[in-house]
Each structure stands twice: as structure tokens, then as C-alpha cells.
C-alpha positions as CSV (number, residue, x, y, z in Angstrom):
1,M,-1.2,16.4,-12.4
2,S,-0.4,17.7,-9.0
3,L,-3.4,17.9,-6.5
4,L,-1.3,19.9,-4.2
5,K,-0.4,23.6,-4.5
6,S,3.2,24.0,-3.2
7,T,3.5,26.6,-0.5
8,G,7.0,27.5,-1.8
9,S,8.3,27.6,1.6
10,T,12.0,26.8,2.0
11,H,12.6,28.1,5.5
12,R,14.4,25.5,7.6
13,T,15.3,27.5,10.7
14,A,13.7,25.8,13.7
15,Q,11.0,27.7,15.6
16,P,9.6,26.6,18.9
17,Y,6.7,24.4,18.5
18,P,4.1,24.9,21.2
19,T,2.9,22.4,23.7
20,G,-0.9,23.0,23.9
21,P,-3.3,22.2,21.2
22,A,-4.9,25.7,20.9
23,Q,-1.3,27.3,20.5
24,R,-0.2,24.6,18.0
25,D,-3.5,25.4,15.9
26,K,-2.5,29.0,15.9
27,W,1.1,28.3,15.0
28,I,0.4,25.8,12.2
29,L,-2.1,28.4,10.7
30,Q,0.3,31.2,10.9
31,R,2.8,29.3,8.6
32,R,0.3,28.6,5.9
33,Q,0.3,30.1,2.4
34,P,-2.9,31.0,0.5
35,K,-5.3,28.4,-0.5
36,A,-6.2,27.3,-4.0
37,Q,-9.2,29.0,-5.7
38,L,-11.8,26.3,-6.1
39,N,-15.2,25.8,-7.7
40,P,-17.5,24.2,-5.3
41,S,-19.6,22.7,-8.0
42,Q,-16.5,20.5,-9.1
43,P,-14.0,18.3,-7.5
44,Y,-10.6,19.7,-7.5
45,A,-9.1,16.7,-9.0
46,F,-10.2,13.0,-10.1
47,L,-8.4,10.0,-11.7
48,W,-8.7,6.4,-12.6
49,E,-6.3,3.7,-11.4
50,E,-5.9,0.0,-10.8
51,E,-5.5,-1.1,-7.1
52,C,-4.9,-4.6,-5.9
53,D,-7.9,-5.9,-4.2
54,A,-8.4,-8.4,-1.6
55,A,-8.3,-11.3,-4.0
56,K,-4.9,-9.9,-5.3
57,K,-6.3,-8.9,-8.6
58,P,-6.3,-5.4,-10.2
59,A,-9.4,-3.5,-9.4
60,P,-10.4,-0.7,-11.7
61,T,-10.8,2.4,-9.4
62,S,-12.3,5.8,-9.7
63,V,-10.7,8.4,-7.2
64,I,-12.5,11.7,-6.8
65,F,-11.0,14.5,-4.6
66,L,-14.0,16.3,-3.4
67,T,-14.0,20.0,-2.8
68,N,-15.6,20.9,0.6
69,R,-15.2,22.7,3.8
70,E,-11.8,22.5,5.4
71,C,-11.4,19.7,8.2
72,P,-11.7,21.3,11.8
73,F,-8.5,19.5,12.9
74,R,-5.0,21.2,12.3
75,C,-2.7,18.3,11.9
76,L,1.0,19.5,11.9
77,M,1.9,17.3,8.7
78,C,-1.2,18.0,6.7
79,D,-1.1,19.8,3.3
80,L,-4.7,18.9,2.1
81,W,-6.0,22.3,3.4
82,V,-4.6,23.9,0.3
83,N,-7.5,22.4,-1.6
84,T,-10.4,23.1,0.8
85,L,-13.0,25.8,1.4
86,D,-13.6,28.1,4.3
87,R,-17.4,27.6,4.0
88,R,-19.7,24.8,3.7
89,V,-20.8,23.8,0.2
90,P,-24.2,24.5,-1.1
91,P,-26.9,21.7,-1.1
92,G,-26.4,19.2,-3.8
93,A,-22.9,20.3,-4.7
94,I,-21.1,17.0,-3.6
95,S,-23.4,15.0,-5.7
96,S,-22.7,17.3,-8.6
97,Q,-19.1,16.9,-8.1
98,I,-19.3,13.1,-8.3
99,R,-21.5,13.1,-11.3
100,Y,-19.1,15.6,-13.0
101,A,-16.1,13.3,-12.4
102,L,-17.8,10.0,-13.3
103,E,-19.0,11.4,-16.6
104,K,-15.2,11.8,-17.5
105,L,-13.8,8.6,-16.0
106,P,-13.8,5.0,-17.4
107,P,-15.9,2.4,-15.9
108,S,-14.5,1.0,-12.6
109,K,-15.4,-1.6,-9.9
110,Q,-14.7,0.5,-6.9
111,I,-14.6,4.2,-6.1
112,K,-12.6,6.4,-3.6
113,L,-14.3,9.7,-2.4
114,Y,-11.5,11.5,-0.5
115,N,-12.5,14.8,0.9
116,A,-9.3,16.0,2.6
117,G,-10.9,15.6,5.9
118,S,-13.9,13.3,7.2
119,F,-16.6,12.2,4.9
120,F,-19.0,11.9,8.0
121,D,-18.3,15.5,9.2
122,P,-21.6,17.2,8.3
123,Q,-20.0,20.6,7.7
124,A,-17.9,19.0,4.9
125,I,-20.4,16.4,3.4
126,P,-24.0,17.6,4.2
127,T,-25.9,14.6,5.5
128,G,-29.0,15.8,3.4
129,N,-26.8,14.6,0.2
130,Y,-26.3,11.1,1.3
131,R,-29.2,9.6,-0.4
132,R,-28.6,11.2,-3.6
133,I,-24.8,10.2,-3.5
134,G,-25.8,6.6,-2.4
135,A,-27.9,6.4,-5.6
136,M,-25.0,7.6,-7.7
137,L,-22.8,4.7,-6.3
138,R,-25.1,1.7,-6.9
139,G,-22.9,0.4,-9.7
140,F,-19.7,0.0,-7.5
141,D,-18.6,-3.1,-5.6
142,R,-16.8,-1.1,-3.0
143,V,-17.0,2.6,-1.7
144,I,-14.0,3.8,0.1
145,V,-14.2,7.0,2.2
146,E,-12.2,8.7,5.0
147,S,-12.6,9.9,8.5
148,H,-11.2,10.9,11.7
149,P,-11.9,8.5,14.6
150,A,-14.0,11.0,16.3
151,F,-16.8,10.5,13.7
152,L,-16.8,6.9,14.0
153,N,-18.3,6.3,17.5
154,G,-21.6,6.9,19.4
155,I,-24.0,9.5,17.9
156,R,-21.6,10.8,15.3
157,G,-21.0,7.2,14.1
158,E,-24.8,6.9,13.3
159,R,-24.0,9.0,10.2
160,C,-21.6,6.4,8.9
161,L,-24.2,3.7,9.4
162,R,-26.9,5.7,7.5
163,F,-24.5,6.1,4.7
164,R,-23.5,2.3,4.6
165,D,-27.3,1.4,4.4
166,L,-27.7,3.3,1.2
167,L,-24.9,1.2,-0.5
168,P,-25.4,-2.1,-2.2
169,G,-21.6,-2.7,-2.2
170,Q,-19.1,-2.9,0.7
171,L,-18.1,0.3,2.7
172,E,-14.7,0.8,3.5
173,V,-13.5,3.7,5.7
174,A,-9.8,4.9,5.6
175,V,-8.6,6.2,9.2
176,G,-5.1,7.8,9.6
177,L,-3.6,6.0,12.5
178,E,-0.3,7.9,11.4
179,T,1.8,6.4,14.2
180,V,1.6,4.5,17.4
181,H,4.5,6.4,19.1
182,P,2.4,8.2,21.8
183,G,4.7,11.2,22.3
184,V,4.9,12.0,18.4
185,L,1.1,11.2,17.8
186,E,0.2,13.7,20.4
187,K,2.7,16.3,18.9
188,L,1.0,15.8,15.2
189,N,-1.9,17.8,16.9
190,K,-4.5,15.3,15.4
191,R,-6.5,15.3,18.7
192,M,-6.6,11.5,18.7
193,T,-5.4,8.7,20.9
194,L,-4.7,5.3,20.3
195,D,-7.7,4.3,22.4
196,S,-9.9,6.5,20.1
197,F,-8.6,4.8,17.0
198,Q,-9.0,1.5,18.6
199,R,-12.7,2.2,19.5
200,A,-13.3,3.5,15.9
201,A,-11.8,0.2,14.5
202,E,-14.1,-1.8,16.9
203,F,-17.2,0.3,15.6
204,L,-16.4,-0.4,11.9
205,Q,-15.8,-4.1,12.6
206,A,-18.9,-4.5,14.5
207,H,-21.1,-3.0,11.8
208,R,-19.3,-5.0,8.9
209,I,-17.5,-2.0,7.5
210,D,-13.8,-2.6,6.3
211,L,-11.0,-0.6,7.8
212,R,-8.1,0.9,5.6
213,V,-5.3,2.4,7.8
214,F,-3.1,5.4,6.9
215,I,0.5,5.1,8.4
216,L,3.2,7.7,8.3
217,L,6.8,6.8,7.4
218,R,9.0,9.2,9.5
219,P,6.7,11.8,10.9
220,P,8.4,14.7,12.6
221,F,10.7,14.2,15.4
222,M,12.1,10.9,14.3
223,S,15.4,9.8,12.9
224,E,15.5,7.5,9.9
225,I,15.8,4.3,11.6
226,E,13.2,5.1,14.2
227,G,10.9,6.1,11.3
228,V,11.1,2.6,9.9
229,E,10.8,1.0,13.4
230,W,7.7,2.9,14.3
231,A,6.0,2.3,11.0
232,C,6.4,-1.4,11.6
233,R,5.0,-1.1,15.2
234,S,2.1,0.9,13.6
235,L,1.4,-1.9,11.1
236,D,1.4,-4.3,14.0
237,F,-1.2,-2.3,15.8
238,A,-3.2,-2.0,12.6
239,A,-3.2,-5.8,12.3
240,K,-4.5,-5.8,15.9
241,C,-7.4,-3.4,15.0
242,G,-8.5,-5.7,12.1
243,A,-7.4,-3.5,9.2
244,T,-7.9,-5.0,5.8
245,A,-5.4,-2.6,4.0
246,C,-2.6,-0.3,5.1
247,A,-1.2,2.5,3.0
248,I,2.3,3.7,4.0
249,I,2.7,7.5,3.3
250,P,6.2,8.9,3.4
251,V,6.1,12.3,4.9
252,R,7.0,15.2,3.0
253,G,7.1,19.0,3.7
254,G,5.8,22.0,1.8
255,N,3.0,23.1,4.2
256,G,5.0,25.7,5.9
257,A,4.7,24.2,9.3
258,M,7.0,21.2,8.7
259,E,9.8,23.5,7.3
260,S,9.5,25.5,10.5
261,L,10.6,22.5,12.5
262,G,14.0,22.7,11.2
263,T,16.0,19.6,11.8
264,G,12.8,18.2,13.6
265,F,11.7,17.1,10.2
266,A,13.4,15.3,7.3
267,R,11.9,13.5,4.4
268,P,12.4,9.6,4.5
269,G,14.4,7.6,2.0
270,L,12.9,5.2,-0.5
271,Q,14.8,2.3,1.1
272,S,12.9,3.1,4.2
273,L,9.6,3.0,2.5
274,E,10.7,-0.5,1.0
275,R,11.5,-1.9,4.3
276,A,8.3,-0.7,5.8
277,V,6.2,-2.2,3.0
278,E,8.1,-5.6,3.1
279,Y,7.5,-5.9,6.8
280,G,3.9,-5.2,6.4
281,L,3.5,-7.9,3.8
282,S,5.3,-10.4,6.0
283,L,2.6,-10.0,8.3
284,N,0.1,-11.6,5.7
285,R,-2.8,-9.8,7.5
286,F,-3.8,-7.3,4.9
287,R,-2.8,-5.5,1.7
288,V,0.0,-3.1,2.1
289,L,0.4,-0.1,-0.4
290,A,3.1,2.3,-0.7
291,D,1.8,5.9,-1.4
292,L,3.6,6.9,-4.5
293,W,1.9,10.2,-4.9
294,E,4.7,12.6,-6.1
295,I,7.2,10.0,-5.3
296,E,10.0,11.8,-7.4
297,R,10.2,14.4,-4.4
298,F,11.8,11.5,-2.6
299,F,14.5,10.7,-5.4
300,D,18.0,11.1,-4.0
301,C,20.1,8.5,-5.9
302,D,20.5,7.1,-9.3
303,C,18.6,3.9,-8.0
304,S,15.6,6.0,-7.0
305,A,13.6,5.5,-10.2
306,K,14.1,1.6,-10.0
307,R,13.0,1.7,-6.3
308,S,9.9,3.5,-7.2
309,A,9.1,1.0,-10.1
310,R,9.8,-1.9,-7.5
311,L,7.3,-0.2,-5.1
312,R,4.7,0.1,-7.8
313,Q,5.0,-3.6,-8.7
314,I,4.5,-4.5,-5.2
315,N,1.4,-2.4,-4.9
316,H,0.0,-4.2,-7.8
317,T,1.1,-7.9,-7.1
318,Q,1.5,-7.7,-3.0
319,I,4.7,-9.8,-3.7
320,A,8.1,-8.3,-2.6
321,S,10.1,-8.6,-5.9
322,T,14.0,-8.7,-6.1
323,K,15.6,-6.0,-4.2
324,V,17.3,-3.0,-5.8
325,M,21.0,-3.3,-4.9
326,C,22.9,0.0,-4.6
327,S,25.7,1.5,-2.5
328,C,23.3,4.0,-1.0
329,E,22.1,1.5,1.4
330,N,25.4,1.9,3.3
331,K,24.6,5.6,4.0
332,T,22.3,4.5,6.8
333,N,23.5,2.5,9.8
334,W,20.3,0.1,10.0
335,G,21.8,-2.0,12.9
336,E,19.2,-4.7,13.6
337,T,16.4,-2.9,11.7
338,S,15.8,-5.1,8.7
339,T,13.1,-6.0,6.4
340,N,11.3,-7.9,9.1
341,C,11.8,-5.1,11.5
342,E,13.5,-7.1,14.3
343,Y,13.4,-4.2,16.7
344,R,11.6,-6.5,19.2
345,L,9.7,-3.6,21.0
346,P,6.4,-4.1,22.6
347,L,3.2,-2.6,21.3
348,P,1.9,0.4,23.3
349,N,-0.6,-0.6,26.1
350,V,-3.8,1.1,25.0
351,G,-5.5,2.6,28.0
352,D,-2.3,2.8,29.9
353,G,-1.8,6.5,29.9
354,L,-2.3,6.8,26.2
355,G,-6.1,6.7,26.1
356,G,-9.0,8.8,26.7
357,E,-11.3,10.6,24.4
358,G,-8.7,13.1,23.1
359,D,-9.6,16.9,22.8
360,I,-12.6,17.0,20.7
361,S,-13.7,20.4,22.2
362,L,-12.9,22.1,18.9
363,L,-14.9,19.5,16.9
364,N,-17.9,20.1,19.0
365,Q,-18.0,23.7,17.6
366,F,-18.8,22.4,14.2
367,L,-21.5,19.9,14.9
């Protein structure tokens, strides 16, 4: 079952990418295909899975992909907008969606409520629905939601605390760090800085909320080797920020904007995903999970299925199993970049030209 409706875009001619946030928003929107037709009273998808928990045991997990208003940020690599609405959902719609999915899913210990944006964006998840949602989640040991850092600080962060107080179990918030490469992070048009991410992490830690981090493997404007090196650096930064879990997401195309970058974007190889995951495990600081959603799109060799199976096993055990041997490893000149990422580059200095609040002027229009 695919959650994403392919845009069908195969255009690979590079088109100039703007330098300003507002111009980038327009550029990205112009390359979109139509959204999926969704029912605001139902989640657009849901599934059951087992995920390795902090004790390295399989935790039965319900995953519900909520239908709600689109995120106000226009990230270059994002394809989640396909399954969003252009308007706010009616009162009570989110709790109805959760009930709809739970009635059809097997029992589980933890639940992920992913909404293709920020759970604490009141235009996406109405705050008036929090109490009813919290009542429905009383049977779960852990509740995992996602958020942009802009909603995890100051007055906006109070919504997160209000929701946390309604849960008997542990709240975990997943935040997209994406990459610590300052130039690439800025070009992703997420309107986030390393400073704002770190402040969000400190906010969560101060209020005993667990942090899950999303890290991109080979975002646009990076070579294969750079993609691995900066994924490793991003894992280092996530450890510094107190993450309890990191999901490494191999970047794919299909949203129209990525294809318009021409040679500025290429999908990473599965070998690169293996290297990044192995490095993350070597830190022994958090769980490291390879995002295997539609992983078949990354198959490019006879060994790909074996590599995918190995990554799935690592996700379940958090142990780097025996490597898959294949001549395709020789196609990339890895140099000193190895499973322990011996690139020996320093972490960026947060606050040294990379910080600030970011551009939240667009966000303020929605709050």
C-alpha cells in the first residue's frame, strides 16, 4: 500500500533554484501535481508494525497517517503535501480519524500519529480536540507525534505541554533535523536553523519529552560520499541534542521540485544507507532506524533485496549483522569514508553564523 501518489514527473532538466524563501515557495508550488482526494473524516492510511523499543524488544505499534490541513512550510524535498487538505478539518475530525483506524488495527503498545506536518500546528490539529484525543490514547505506553521546531518553544510550545499532560504514557516528538550542512539546510527551504533545532531539543528535554530525529541521506546538492559524511555528522549532532532515536531517510524524488534540480539531486544507494546506519549504531547513544518505506525504489543491483533485508533485520535488533558482499561496492570511491565515518570533520558551531530564529513570518500568518 502506497501512501504517496506519484506526481509522475520525469523531467530532469535543471531549472534555476531561487535564492529567497518566498521565491522558493513559489518555485516549489509551481512544480506540483494535483493532490489526492481525501476524506477529512478518515485517515489517509494506517498500518500496524513492530518497532524496536529502548529495551531492544519489538514493540507492537499502530501508525496512523492523519488527514489535515497542509503544513505552512514548503520544504524542497517534501512529498507529504500530496495527502493533505487546503482547509482546516472540522471540529472532532481528528479524533474520529483515530477511532476509525484503531477499530481496524490489532492491539499495540505504542502509537504514531503522523500528520505530514506539525501535530502542534493548531491549523492542522485543532487544540480543542486534544482532550478527546488524549482520552483515546490512554491505553498506549508511548505516543509519537511530529513537529517543526517552531512549535516547540515559547508560547507555541505550551500546546505541546498541554497535550503531554493528557497522556498517561510517554510522549515522544519526532523532529526533522534533515542535515547539519548549513548551506544545504538553508536551501531545503524549511525555515529552520541548527540553533532553532537545538532550542526545540532543549525544550523537550527540559519537559521530559523524548526526541526522535529524522535525518536525510543525500539531500539535494550533495554527492554520494558527501551524503554519507553529512548524515554521520547529523547523527553526531542528534546525539549532542539528546535524541533517543534517529530515523535515516534516503531522499527520493517524485514531487516535481526534486526533478527540476537536474543533476542537483540523485537518489542515494543502499550501501550508503547501510554505512550511515552502522555509524549511528557505533555511537551507542540511541536507536537507529533505516526508513524502508518504498525501499524498492532504491534497488539498483542484484544484491539490493539482500541489503534491504539486512537493514530490516538491523531495525529490529539494533545489531549490525554480516555485511552483504557485492562488486557494486567498487562503483563508489569511498576513500576514508567507512562504516565508522572517519571523515574527521568538526561539528558546526551552533550560534556562529548558523543560528537565529529562522524566517517564521509565514508561520505567523497561520497562528
